[in-house]
N, C-alpha and C positions, 0 to 999 in steps of 0.2 A: 705571315706572321707580319712582317713590316707594312704590309697594306693596312692590317688592322691596326695598329699603332698609327700610323697617320691618319687614319679615318677617324679615331677615336679623341686624336690631338685638332683636328680641325671643328667636328660636331661639338666637343665638351671643352676645349681649352678656350679656344679662338673666342667662343662668345662671353666667357667670362670675364678674359681678358677687357673686354671693349663693352663691359657694362655697365662702366663710369661715363662712357662720353655719349649719355642722353640727353639731349638737349630740346626740350618740349617747344612749340611753337605757342601753346597757351600760356601765358603767365597770370598766375593768381596774386601776386604783388607787385604795384608800381614801383618806378622809384621815390615816388614820396611815402609811400606806405614804408617801404625800404627803410627810410631815413627817419622814420616816427618811430620805426621798431629799434633801431641801433640808438636809437636818443634816448628812449625807454630801458635800453639795458646798459646804457651808461649810468642813468639816474639810480638804475636798482643797486648797480656796483657802489656810487657813490654813497647811497643807505648803508651798506653794509658796512662800507670802511668808515660812517659815521659809528655805528653799531661796534665793530674792533676797537674803535677808537676810545669808548665806552667801556668795552670790557676792560680796556686795559688799566682806567680809573677805578674800577670796580668788578674784580674779578669773581666774586662771589656770586652775583646777582644771575639765576640762571635763565631768567627771562631772557636778558641779551644775548644770549646762546643760541636760544630760542629762534631768536628775530636774524640772527647771522644767519642761522640756517636755511632759514624760510625765504630771506633775501637772496642770498646767492644761488639757490637751489631754482629761485624764480628764473634769477639772469641767465643760467645756463640751459635754463627749459628756453627761454626767448632766444637765447643765443642759437641753439639747435633749429629752430623755424627761420631765421636768419641765415643760418648755414644753406638749409634745405633750398629755400625760396628766395634767395637776395643772393646769395654768393656765386 
């Protein structure tokens, strides 16, 4: 029974523990593209901040809430791309 548990740990637990350590030799984005992506994310967040300030002035305007949701979601989506390919 002890051998079975050790066997299971070696073949099931060990590969999962090292799954995040894959570094591909193939790069899909170079440093310049990653910097451009990071700057684009910063711009999206600045636009989102602008709309939040506009909401503080006029919190009845539903279009402003939609703009905040749209731009913040775009920033989140591009942040995920940055995290996967550039970080």
